[in-house]
C-alpha positions in Angstrom: 32.2 89.0 -20.4 30.7 85.6 -19.5 34.0 83.7 -18.9 35.1 86.4 -16.4 31.8 86.1 -14.6 32.2 82.4 -14.3 35.7 82.7 -13.0 34.5 85.1 -10.4 31.7 82.7 -9.3 34.3 79.9 -9.0 36.6 82.2 -7.0 33.8 83.1 -4.6 32.8 79.4 -4.2 36.4 78.3 -3.6 36.8 81.1 -1.0 33.6 80.0 0.8 34.8 76.4 0.8 38.2 77.4 2.1 36.6 79.3 5.0 34.2 76.5 5.9 37.0 73.9 5.9 39.2 76.2 8.0 36.4 76.8 10.5 36.0 73.0 10.8 39.7 72.6 11.5 40.8 71.3 8.2 43.5 73.0 6.1 43.6 72.5 2.3 46.7 73.9 0.7 45.4 72.7 -2.7 42.2 74.6 -2.3 44.1 77.7 -1.3 46.2 77.4 -4.4 43.1 77.0 -6.6 41.5 80.1 -5.0 44.6 82.1 -5.5 45.0 81.0 -9.2 41.3 81.8 -9.8 41.6 85.2 -8.2 44.7 86.0 -10.3 43.0 84.9 -13.5 39.9 87.0 -12.7 42.2 90.0 -12.1 44.2 89.4 -15.2 41.1 89.1 -17.4 39.6 92.3 -15.8 42.7 94.2 -16.8 44.2 94.4 -13.3 47.5 93.2 -12.0 47.2 91.3 -8.7 49.0 93.0 -5.9 51.3 91.0 -3.6 50.2 90.4 0.0 52.2 92.6 2.4 54.5 90.9 4.9 52.6 92.2 7.9 49.4 90.7 6.7 51.1 87.3 6.2 52.7 87.5 9.7 49.3 88.4 11.2 47.7 85.4 9.6 50.4 83.0 10.7 50.2 84.3 14.3 46.4 84.0 14.2 46.6 80.4 13.1 49.3 79.6 15.7 47.2 81.1 18.5 44.1 79.1 17.5 46.0 75.8 17.1 45.6 75.6 13.3 48.4 74.4 11.1 49.1 74.5 7.5 
């Protein structure tokens, strides 16, 4: 399915851009939302239901960002 493949390419590109901006010290909530929406769409089209992120993973990410001086 070509549309699914294209959405997966977009998802991977958005994820790479998010990581590069984060490493450079920039936070982009809009880019994060685009990536999440793209990943959800790819999962939906592939017949999977996206699983919610567990609270302990969210807390670990928040703590990591706090320790490294990164904000949202």
